[in-house]
C-alpha positions as CSV (number, residue, x, y, z in Angstrom):
1,M,0.0,0.2,0.2
2,S,1.1,4.0,-0.2
3,R,3.3,5.4,2.1
4,F,0.3,7.4,3.8
5,F,-0.4,4.0,6.1
6,L,3.0,4.5,7.8
7,G,3.9,6.5,10.7
8,R,0.9,7.8,12.6
9,T,-1.3,6.2,10.7
10,S,-0.6,3.0,11.9
11,N,-1.7,3.7,15.9
12,T,-5.5,2.6,15.1
13,P,-7.5,6.2,16.1
14,P,-9.6,6.4,18.8
15,V,-12.6,6.2,16.7
16,V,-12.0,3.4,14.8
17,R,-10.2,1.7,18.5
18,N,-13.8,1.7,20.3
19,L,-16.0,0.7,17.3
20,I,-14.1,-2.4,16.4
21,I,-13.7,-3.2,20.8
22,I,-17.8,-2.4,21.2
23,N,-18.1,-5.1,18.5
24,V,-15.9,-7.1,19.0
25,V,-17.4,-6.9,22.7
26,M,-21.0,-7.4,21.6
27,W,-20.6,-10.6,19.7
28,L,-18.5,-12.0,22.7
29,V,-21.3,-11.3,25.1
30,T,-23.9,-12.7,22.3
31,I,-21.8,-16.2,22.7
32,A,-21.9,-15.8,26.3
33,F,-25.6,-15.3,26.4
34,I,-26.6,-17.8,24.5
35,Q,-24.9,-20.7,26.7
36,L,-26.1,-18.8,29.9
37,F,-29.2,-18.3,29.0
38,R,-29.9,-20.0,26.3
39,M,-30.5,-16.2,24.7
40,N,-30.2,-15.2,21.2
41,L,-29.6,-11.0,21.3
42,N,-28.9,-11.2,18.0
43,F,-33.1,-11.9,18.2
44,H,-33.7,-8.7,20.2
45,L,-30.6,-6.3,18.5
46,G,-30.7,-7.4,15.8
47,L,-32.6,-5.7,12.8
48,F,-36.6,-7.0,11.9
49,Y,-38.6,-5.7,9.6
50,F,-40.5,-2.7,10.7
51,Q,-44.2,-4.9,10.1
52,S,-42.7,-7.8,11.8
53,P,-43.9,-8.3,15.5
54,V,-40.6,-8.6,16.8
55,F,-39.0,-5.2,15.3
56,K,-38.5,-2.3,17.9
57,P,-37.5,0.7,16.9
58,W,-34.2,0.9,18.5
59,Q,-33.1,-2.2,16.4
60,I,-32.6,0.5,13.8
61,V,-29.3,1.2,15.4
62,T,-28.2,-1.5,18.0
63,H,-27.8,-4.0,14.6
64,M,-24.7,-2.2,13.6
65,F,-23.4,-3.7,16.8
66,M,-23.9,-7.4,16.6
67,H,-22.6,-10.2,14.4
68,D,-23.9,-13.5,13.3
69,S,-22.8,-15.3,16.7
70,S,-21.7,-18.8,14.4
71,R,-19.5,-16.8,12.2
72,I,-16.3,-15.5,13.4
73,F,-15.8,-14.5,9.8
74,H,-18.4,-12.3,9.7
75,L,-17.2,-10.1,12.5
76,F,-13.2,-10.4,11.5
77,F,-13.6,-8.8,7.7
78,N,-15.9,-6.1,8.7
79,M,-13.5,-5.2,11.6
80,W,-10.3,-5.6,9.8
81,A,-12.1,-3.6,6.8
82,L,-13.1,-1.0,9.7
83,W,-9.5,-1.0,10.9
84,I,-7.2,-0.7,7.5
85,F,-9.6,1.8,5.8
86,G,-11.4,3.9,8.7
87,K,-8.1,4.2,10.6
88,T,-6.9,6.6,7.2
89,L,-10.3,8.8,7.2
90,E,-9.9,9.2,10.7
91,S,-6.6,11.0,11.0
92,V,-7.6,12.6,7.8
93,W,-11.4,13.7,9.0
94,G,-10.9,14.0,12.6
95,G,-12.6,11.1,14.8
96,K,-16.0,13.5,15.4
97,R,-16.7,13.6,11.5
98,F,-15.3,9.5,10.6
99,L,-18.0,8.8,13.3
100,I,-20.8,11.0,12.3
101,Y,-20.0,9.5,8.6
102,Y,-19.9,6.1,10.1
103,L,-23.1,6.3,11.8
104,I,-25.0,7.8,9.0
105,T,-24.1,4.9,6.3
106,G,-25.0,2.4,8.5
107,L,-28.4,4.3,9.6
108,G,-28.5,4.4,5.4
109,A,-27.2,0.6,5.3
110,A,-30.4,0.1,7.1
111,L,-33.2,2.3,5.4
112,I,-32.0,0.6,1.4
113,H,-32.0,-2.9,2.8
114,T,-35.9,-1.7,4.4
115,L,-37.0,-0.3,1.7
116,V,-36.2,-2.9,-0.4
117,N,-37.4,-5.9,1.6
118,Y,-40.8,-3.5,1.6
119,I,-40.9,-3.9,-2.6
120,Q,-40.0,-7.9,-2.5
121,L,-42.4,-8.8,1.0
122,S,-45.4,-6.1,0.4
123,P,-47.7,-8.7,-1.7
124,E,-47.2,-11.2,0.5
125,I,-48.0,-9.5,3.3
126,L,-51.0,-8.2,2.2
127,A,-52.2,-11.9,0.8
128,L,-52.1,-12.3,4.1
129,K,-53.1,-10.0,5.9
130,T,-56.1,-10.8,3.1
131,A,-56.3,-14.4,3.8
132,Y,-56.1,-13.5,7.9
133,S,-58.4,-10.7,7.8
134,V,-56.7,-9.0,9.9
135,D,-55.1,-5.1,9.7
136,R,-51.2,-6.2,11.6
137,I,-49.2,-9.2,12.1
138,N,-49.0,-10.0,15.7
139,V,-47.1,-12.6,17.3
140,T,-49.9,-15.6,17.1
141,L,-50.5,-15.2,14.0
142,L,-46.9,-15.4,13.1
143,N,-46.2,-18.1,15.2
144,E,-49.2,-20.2,12.6
145,I,-47.5,-19.6,9.6
146,L,-44.1,-20.6,10.6
147,Q,-46.0,-23.9,11.3
148,P,-44.6,-26.6,8.6
149,G,-47.1,-26.9,5.7
150,N,-48.5,-23.3,6.1
151,P,-48.5,-21.3,2.6
152,F,-47.2,-18.2,4.6
153,Y,-44.3,-19.9,5.5
154,A,-41.6,-18.6,3.6
155,L,-42.8,-15.0,4.5
156,G,-42.8,-15.8,8.2
157,R,-39.0,-16.9,8.2
158,E,-38.5,-13.6,6.4
159,L,-40.0,-11.7,9.1
160,M,-38.1,-13.7,12.1
161,R,-34.6,-12.9,10.2
162,P,-32.8,-10.3,12.4
163,T,-30.3,-8.2,10.0
164,V,-26.7,-7.6,11.8
165,G,-23.2,-6.7,11.0
166,A,-21.4,-3.2,10.6
167,S,-20.6,-4.4,7.1
168,G,-23.3,-1.3,5.7
169,A,-21.3,1.4,7.4
170,V,-17.6,-0.8,6.2
171,Y,-18.8,-0.8,2.6
172,G,-19.6,3.2,3.2
173,V,-15.8,3.5,4.5
174,L,-15.0,1.4,1.9
175,L,-16.6,3.7,-0.9
176,A,-15.0,7.1,0.8
177,F,-11.4,6.0,1.0
178,G,-12.3,4.8,-2.8
179,M,-13.2,8.3,-3.8
180,L,-10.6,10.4,-1.1
181,F,-7.6,7.9,-2.8
182,P,-8.8,7.1,-5.5
183,N,-5.6,5.5,-6.9
184,T,-3.7,3.8,-3.9
185,P,-2.5,0.6,-5.0
186,L,-4.6,-2.1,-2.9
187,F,-3.5,-5.7,-2.4
188,I,-6.4,-8.5,-2.4
189,I,-5.8,-11.8,-1.7
190,P,-5.7,-14.1,-4.0
191,I,-5.1,-11.4,-6.7
192,P,-1.2,-11.3,-7.5
193,F,-1.3,-8.1,-8.4
194,P,-2.3,-4.4,-6.4
195,I,-6.2,-3.1,-7.5
196,K,-6.3,0.9,-7.1
197,A,-8.9,1.7,-5.1
198,K,-11.5,3.2,-7.3
199,W,-11.5,0.1,-9.1
200,L,-12.0,-2.2,-6.6
201,V,-15.1,0.2,-4.8
202,I,-16.3,-0.1,-8.3
203,G,-15.8,-3.9,-8.4
204,F,-17.6,-4.7,-4.9
205,G,-20.6,-2.1,-6.1
206,I,-21.4,-4.0,-8.9
207,L,-20.8,-6.9,-7.4
208,E,-23.1,-5.9,-4.2
209,L,-25.7,-5.1,-7.2
210,Y,-25.6,-8.1,-9.3
211,L,-26.0,-10.8,-6.2
212,G,-28.5,-8.6,-4.7
213,I,-31.0,-8.6,-8.0
214,S,-30.1,-12.3,-8.8
215,R,-31.5,-13.0,-4.9
216,S,-29.0,-15.5,-4.9
217,G,-30.1,-16.7,-1.5
218,D,-26.7,-16.3,0.6
219,S,-28.9,-15.1,3.4
220,I,-26.2,-11.9,2.6
221,A,-28.1,-8.0,3.0
222,H,-26.1,-6.6,-0.3
223,F,-28.6,-3.9,-0.6
224,A,-27.4,-2.8,3.1
225,H,-24.3,-2.9,1.9
226,L,-25.1,-1.1,-1.5
227,G,-27.0,1.8,0.8
228,G,-23.6,1.9,3.1
229,M,-21.9,2.7,0.0
230,I,-25.1,4.9,-1.7
231,F,-25.0,7.6,1.5
232,G,-21.9,7.6,1.9
233,F,-21.4,8.8,-2.1
234,I,-24.1,11.8,-0.9
235,L,-22.7,13.1,2.2
236,I,-19.4,13.4,0.8
237,K,-20.6,15.0,-1.8
238,Y,-22.9,17.3,0.9
239,W,-19.7,17.6,2.8
240,S,-18.0,18.8,-0.4
241,K,-20.1,21.4,-1.8
242,F,-21.4,23.1,1.5
243,S,-19.2,22.6,4.1
244,G,-16.0,24.5,2.1
245,K,-14.2,21.2,2.2
246,F,-11.9,20.5,-1.0
247,F,-12.5,16.2,-1.2
248,H,-9.6,15.3,-3.3
249,S,-7.5,12.6,-3.6
250,D,-4.0,14.7,-3.9
251,V,-4.7,17.7,-1.3
252,F,-5.4,14.7,1.0
253,L,-2.4,13.3,1.1
254,L,-0.8,15.6,0.7
255,L,-1.8,17.1,4.1
256,L,-1.8,13.0,5.8
257,M,2.1,13.2,4.7
258,Y,2.7,16.5,6.2
259,Y,0.7,14.6,9.7
260,N,3.2,11.7,9.4
261,R,6.2,13.5,9.4
262,M,5.0,15.8,12.7
């Protein structure tokens, strides 16, 4: 990678460090609750579809700090990417702006994910309400349609599937790095040659769009990833236009190289 990853930026700045700590602690607490109390916190703090009876408003925020307790790589790759790209952004922007960006892209990811779910699930939910003559889905009805053989069983499974992870915000961080440092060479295993950051970001965006449209069945919220990138793009453009900040990779590189020499 290029020179600006050396020097003082090799030390993890406070916001990135604290975000990683929170995510790791919550992952460990989730495992502990499962082992000690047979309670999966993801079903309380993960994000459910807003028409699900188990949806709670706080899930819009808390889902960003939860991860699949059965897959350590879900947590590891998110935190690894946050550390690699986030520490550079925080060094340039400062902790306050970076945290605002991180949270907004995470919330934006949740919004886009929910919007896509609304488009996909609305016809089935309408059919369910019509078939059972109800105005809303309650816990009793949800338990009924979750019985094997029920024609709305698949819908019930979707309404009971929490979305967890920092991926939406992390994709926003990746997008910001690609916009601020587009020509930075990045080495991605197992590709044997460096790829410029801008092409990596574009490639990830196209891949997530394809996987989201194809509905590959991998249980990954691809449109949430795209949502983080979309809101990140909008926020950077807003800051660039209205806050008097000049977002150009060469300017940021010079500032950061000067910062490293201090």
